[in-house]
Structure formats: structure tokens, C-alpha cells
C-alpha positions as CSV (number, residue, x, y, z in Angstrom):
1,M,-246.6,-33.3,193.8
2,H,-247.2,-30.0,192.0
3,K,-243.5,-29.2,192.3
4,L,-242.8,-32.4,190.8
5,R,-245.2,-31.8,187.9
6,L,-243.3,-28.6,187.2
7,I,-239.9,-30.2,187.2
8,L,-240.9,-33.0,185.1
9,G,-242.4,-30.3,182.5
10,L,-239.3,-28.4,182.6
11,L,-237.3,-31.5,181.8
12,C,-239.5,-32.4,178.8
13,C,-239.1,-29.0,177.3
14,T,-235.6,-29.0,177.9
15,V,-235.2,-32.4,175.9
16,W,-237.5,-31.1,173.2
17,A,-235.5,-28.1,172.8
18,Y,-232.1,-30.0,172.7
19,G,-234.1,-32.2,170.1
20,Q,-235.2,-29.3,167.7
21,E,-231.7,-28.0,168.1
22,G,-230.2,-31.0,167.3
23,E,-232.7,-31.4,164.1
24,A,-231.6,-28.0,163.3
25,V,-227.9,-28.8,163.3
26,K,-228.5,-32.0,161.7
27,E,-230.4,-30.0,158.8
28,A,-227.5,-27.4,158.8
29,E,-225.1,-30.0,158.4
30,K,-227.0,-31.7,155.5
31,A,-227.4,-28.5,153.7
32,L,-223.6,-27.9,153.8
33,Q,-223.0,-31.5,152.7
34,A,-224.9,-30.8,149.7
35,S,-223.6,-27.4,149.1
36,T,-219.9,-28.7,149.3
37,N,-221.1,-31.5,146.6
38,L,-222.4,-28.7,144.5
39,T,-219.1,-26.7,144.8
40,W,-217.1,-30.0,144.0
41,D,-219.1,-30.5,140.9
42,A,-218.5,-26.8,139.7
43,N,-214.7,-27.3,140.3
44,K,-215.1,-29.9,137.9
45,E,-217.3,-27.8,135.3
46,L,-214.6,-25.3,135.8
47,T,-211.9,-27.4,134.7
48,T,-213.4,-28.2,131.9
49,N,-213.7,-24.3,130.9
50,D,-217.4,-24.8,131.1
51,F,-217.6,-21.4,132.9
52,I,-221.7,-21.4,132.5
53,A,-222.3,-24.5,134.1
54,A,-219.8,-24.0,136.7
55,E,-221.2,-20.5,137.5
56,G,-224.5,-22.2,137.8
57,E,-223.4,-25.0,140.4
58,Y,-221.6,-22.4,142.4
59,R,-224.6,-20.1,142.9
60,K,-226.9,-23.5,143.8
61,A,-224.1,-24.4,146.5
62,I,-224.1,-20.6,148.0
63,S,-228.1,-21.0,148.3
64,K,-227.8,-24.3,149.8
65,S,-225.7,-23.2,152.5
66,S,-224.7,-19.9,154.2
67,D,-222.0,-21.8,156.0
68,N,-220.1,-22.6,153.0
69,T,-217.3,-20.1,152.1
70,V,-215.7,-22.2,149.6
71,A,-218.2,-21.5,147.0
72,P,-218.5,-17.7,147.1
73,F,-214.8,-17.7,147.3
74,N,-214.1,-20.0,144.1
75,L,-216.9,-18.3,142.3
76,G,-215.0,-15.3,143.0
77,T,-211.8,-16.6,141.5
78,A,-213.6,-17.8,138.4
79,Y,-214.8,-13.9,137.8
80,Y,-211.6,-12.6,138.6
81,N,-209.7,-14.6,135.9
82,R,-212.4,-13.8,133.7
83,E,-211.5,-9.8,134.3
84,S,-215.4,-9.5,135.9
85,F,-213.9,-7.5,138.9
86,E,-217.1,-5.8,139.9
87,E,-218.6,-9.3,140.4
88,A,-215.6,-11.1,141.7
89,F,-215.2,-8.5,144.2
90,G,-218.6,-9.0,145.5
91,R,-218.2,-12.7,146.0
92,F,-215.1,-12.3,148.1
93,K,-216.4,-10.0,150.0
94,Q,-219.3,-12.2,150.9
95,A,-216.7,-15.0,151.5
96,G,-214.7,-12.9,154.0
97,E,-218.0,-12.0,155.8
98,K,-219.2,-15.4,156.3
99,S,-215.7,-16.8,157.2
100,K,-215.5,-17.8,161.0
101,E,-212.0,-18.7,160.6
102,K,-208.7,-16.7,160.1
103,P,-207.5,-18.5,156.9
104,G,-210.9,-18.1,155.1
105,K,-210.8,-14.4,155.9
106,H,-207.1,-13.9,155.1
107,K,-207.9,-15.2,151.4
108,A,-210.8,-13.0,151.0
109,F,-209.3,-9.6,151.8
110,H,-206.1,-10.7,150.0
111,N,-208.3,-11.2,147.0
112,M,-210.4,-8.2,147.7
113,G,-206.9,-6.4,147.4
114,N,-206.2,-7.7,144.0
115,V,-209.5,-6.5,142.5
116,F,-208.6,-2.9,144.0
117,M,-205.4,-3.2,142.6
118,K,-206.7,-3.9,139.0
119,N,-209.2,-0.9,139.2
120,K,-206.0,1.2,140.6
121,E,-207.8,2.1,143.5
122,Y,-204.6,1.9,145.5
123,Q,-206.0,3.4,148.9
124,K,-208.7,0.8,149.3
125,A,-206.0,-2.2,148.3
126,V,-203.3,-0.8,151.0
127,E,-206.4,-1.3,153.8
128,A,-207.7,-4.8,152.3
129,Y,-203.9,-6.3,152.2
130,K,-203.8,-4.6,155.8
131,E,-206.8,-6.6,157.0
132,A,-205.5,-9.8,155.1
133,L,-202.5,-9.3,157.2
134,R,-204.4,-9.2,160.3
135,N,-205.4,-12.7,159.8
136,N,-202.4,-14.0,158.6
137,P,-199.2,-11.8,159.5
138,T,-196.9,-14.3,157.8
139,D,-198.0,-14.4,154.5
140,E,-195.1,-12.7,152.3
141,E,-197.2,-12.4,149.0
142,T,-199.6,-10.5,151.0
143,R,-197.2,-8.1,152.5
144,Y,-195.0,-7.8,149.3
145,N,-198.6,-6.6,147.4
146,L,-199.3,-4.5,150.5
147,A,-195.8,-2.7,149.7
148,L,-196.5,-2.6,146.3
149,A,-200.0,-1.0,146.6
150,K,-198.5,1.9,149.1
151,K,-195.8,2.5,146.4
152,L,-198.4,2.9,143.6
153,L,-200.6,5.1,145.7
154,E,-197.5,7.6,146.3
155,N,-197.1,7.9,143.0
156,Q,-200.9,8.2,142.1
157,Q,-201.0,11.4,144.5
158,D,-197.9,12.9,143.2
159,E,-199.5,12.8,139.6
160,Q,-203.0,14.0,141.1
161,N,-200.9,16.9,142.7
162,N,-198.9,17.6,139.7
163,D,-202.2,17.7,137.7
164,Q,-203.7,20.2,140.3
165,N,-200.5,22.3,140.0
166,D,-200.8,22.4,136.2
167,D,-204.6,23.1,136.5
168,N,-203.9,26.0,138.9
169,K,-201.4,27.3,136.6
170,D,-203.6,27.3,133.5
171,Q,-206.5,29.0,135.6
172,Q,-203.8,31.6,137.0
173,D,-202.3,31.9,133.1
174,Q,-205.9,32.7,131.7
175,Q,-206.4,35.3,134.7
176,D,-203.7,36.7,133.6
177,Q,-204.5,36.8,130.1
178,K,-208.2,38.0,131.0
179,D,-206.5,40.8,133.3
180,K,-204.1,41.8,130.6
181,N,-206.9,42.0,127.9
182,Q,-208.8,44.0,130.2
183,D,-205.9,46.4,131.0
184,Q,-205.5,46.9,127.0
185,N,-209.0,47.6,126.6
186,N,-209.0,50.3,129.4
187,D,-205.7,51.7,127.9
188,G,-207.7,52.0,124.5
189,E,-210.5,53.7,126.1
190,N,-208.5,56.2,127.9
191,D,-206.8,57.1,124.7
192,K,-210.1,57.3,122.6
193,D,-211.1,59.7,125.6
194,Q,-207.8,61.8,125.3
195,E,-208.3,62.0,121.6
196,G,-212.0,63.2,122.3
197,E,-210.8,65.7,124.8
198,Q,-208.2,67.0,122.0
199,D,-210.7,66.8,119.2
200,Q,-212.8,69.2,121.6
201,D,-210.1,71.2,122.4
202,E,-209.4,71.8,118.6
203,N,-212.7,72.4,117.8
204,K,-213.1,74.8,120.7
205,D,-209.8,76.8,119.5
206,Q,-211.4,77.2,115.5
207,G,-214.3,78.5,117.1
208,D,-212.6,81.1,118.6
209,D,-210.4,81.9,115.5
210,G,-213.6,82.7,113.7
211,E,-215.5,81.2,110.5
212,N,-212.6,80.5,108.5
213,G,-210.8,78.3,111.3
214,E,-207.8,79.9,111.2
215,N,-205.3,80.1,114.1
216,K,-204.3,83.7,115.3
217,P,-200.8,84.0,116.4
218,E,-200.1,85.2,119.8
219,E,-200.2,88.9,120.3
220,N,-197.7,89.6,123.3
221,T,-195.7,92.8,122.3
222,E,-196.4,96.3,123.1
223,G,-196.5,97.6,119.5
224,D,-199.4,95.3,118.4
225,G,-201.5,97.1,120.6
226,D,-200.7,100.7,119.4
227,E,-201.1,99.3,115.6
228,K,-204.4,97.9,116.4
229,K,-205.4,101.3,118.0
230,E,-204.5,103.3,114.6
231,Q,-205.9,100.8,112.5
232,E,-209.4,101.6,114.7
233,Q,-208.8,104.9,114.3
234,K,-208.6,105.1,110.5
235,P,-211.6,102.6,109.4
236,S,-212.1,104.3,106.0
237,E,-208.7,103.5,105.1
238,G,-209.3,99.7,104.4
239,D,-206.4,97.0,105.1
240,Q,-203.3,98.3,104.3
241,S,-200.9,96.6,102.2
242,E,-198.1,94.5,103.5
243,E,-195.3,96.9,102.2
244,K,-197.1,99.5,104.5
245,Q,-197.9,97.2,107.2
246,Q,-194.0,96.5,107.3
247,Q,-193.0,100.5,107.1
248,P,-192.0,101.4,110.8
249,R,-194.0,104.1,112.8
250,P,-193.9,107.6,112.2
251,N,-192.6,108.2,116.1
252,Q,-190.0,105.7,114.9
253,L,-188.6,107.3,111.8
254,S,-184.7,109.1,111.7
255,K,-184.7,112.8,110.8
256,Q,-183.2,111.3,107.0
257,Q,-186.1,109.2,106.5
258,I,-188.3,112.3,107.4
259,Q,-186.8,114.3,105.0
260,N,-186.8,111.8,102.2
261,L,-190.4,111.6,102.7
262,L,-191.0,115.2,102.5
263,E,-188.8,115.4,99.1
264,A,-191.0,112.5,97.9
265,M,-194.2,114.0,98.5
266,Q,-193.2,117.3,96.8
267,N,-192.2,115.5,93.6
268,E,-195.4,113.7,93.5
269,E,-197.2,117.0,94.0
270,K,-195.2,118.6,91.1
271,K,-195.9,115.7,88.5
272,V,-199.8,116.2,89.3
273,Q,-199.7,119.8,88.9
274,E,-197.5,119.2,85.4
275,K,-200.6,116.9,84.3
276,M,-202.9,119.3,85.2
277,E,-201.1,121.8,83.3
278,A,-200.7,119.3,80.4
279,K,-204.6,118.9,80.3
280,K,-205.5,122.7,79.9
281,V,-203.2,122.8,77.3
282,K,-205.0,119.9,75.2
283,G,-208.2,121.1,76.2
284,K,-209.5,117.1,76.4
285,K,-209.5,115.0,79.0
286,I,-207.1,112.3,79.0
287,K,-206.9,108.8,81.2
288,N,-204.3,109.0,84.0
289,E,-201.3,106.6,84.2
290,K,-199.8,105.9,87.6
291,D,-196.3,105.7,87.4
292,W,-195.6,105.2,91.1
């Protein structure tokens, strides 16, 4: 008896569950039908170019039933035609995620690829078209778009590489110019240092030459030492005239030169004596005139 009651209870629960599920299915079907009707109304509004009204109807249709994939797809197409690509992509993605059949997924991913192409996001477009072909490998339009996306992607990558090379070249040129300027600055500093050293050497040489700063000639001959010694021995005679300095030293005179000097000295002495005699005769002091 107890087992019979248990079996009857289970049967009742099963019937109730089926009844609830049936009711849910009916409600879902009813919501889908209402959503479909709203989609048709939105399509009519769109054909009359009343985008605002059509957009409102599509939104209502989407909110009525999540099983309606036509409403988001059509709304995405309306956005796409108005070049509202961000909104269009969102609706295409929504349609692709909700679609349970391959044809619906194919169309959604195909149009997502078109949005990526408009935004020049060619890598993403390639992936979207590939996904579309997985759901419909026979669609030639998608295959053509995929080939075009690959070509544009290749060109884009080439341009980016060229731009990168140009940037690297510009940076290298800037670095080379910077290094060149630095080398020039270093050369200028070295030149200044060398000029400073030369000035110091010149000042030092001038200081060694005396207060007048005149350079002394190099004294390398042996005769210069003898002349200097002779000058030190006769400090009271003062500076010799240029004529006397240029005369040869006595130990270098010939016999004839010595004889001429002796005769000249005798003549001078004779003149002096004659003048002294003349003074005595006149008895007064007269001014001597040098005639030699």
C-alpha cells in the first residue's frame, strides 16, 4: 500500500513537471511569435526610411524573446547601412551567439567580418570570415572577402614594417647627428686645451726671457762663452758698441792687423800731445773736439 502511494506520487510529480514544461514551451513560443511580429513591423518601418520607429520595434522584438535572432541581425544591418559600425557589430555578435543553426551563424560572422573590414582591422576580419566559412563552406562571397582581407592584411603589415624601418632610420640619423655634434664639441674642447697649453708655454718662455718679454736667441757656440766671460771681467767699461762687438777677438788678429792697431794708437797719442802743446801756448782752456 505504501509502495503504491509512492508510485502514484511520482506519477503526479512527473505529470506536473511535464505540464509546467509544456506551459514554459508555450510561453516561449508565444513570446517568439510576438517578437517575430514586432520584427515584421520594424522591417516595414525600415522600408519607409523611418529608422527611429524601426529601431524601437527591433528593440522591443529583442526584449520579447531571446530566441529571435532575426531582430538583432536586421537591426545590425540597419546600423551598418547608416555607418554606425560599432552598434552594428554588437548586434551581429548577439545574433551569432543566439543562433542555433549554421545558416544564422554564417550570416552573423560574415557581417562581423564586413565591420572589421570597414575599420581596417584586417586580422580580425580574416578570423571572422573563417568562422563564417566553417558554418557554410560553399559561400563564394565569404571566400572572396576572406581572400581580400588576407591581401589587405599583407599590405598593412608591409606598410607597418616600412614605417618602423623609417622610424628606426630617423632615430639612427638623430643618434648619428648627436654623436657627430658630441665629437665636434670634444674636438673644440681639445683645441681650447691645446691653445691654453701653448699660451702657458709662451707665458713661461716670456717670463724666462725677462721683464721686457724679449726672446733670447739660443747660445750654442763656444765663442759666446768666451765673450760672456770677457764682459764679466770688464763690468766698468759698460756696453760695447755694435762696431766693437763685431770686431774679432785679439787672439784671432793677424800680424798685419796688430801692426795697424799699434800705428793707429801711436797716431792718436801724437795728436793728444800736439793738442796739449797748443793749450800751453795759448795759455787758456779750450774745448776739445773729437775728430775720431
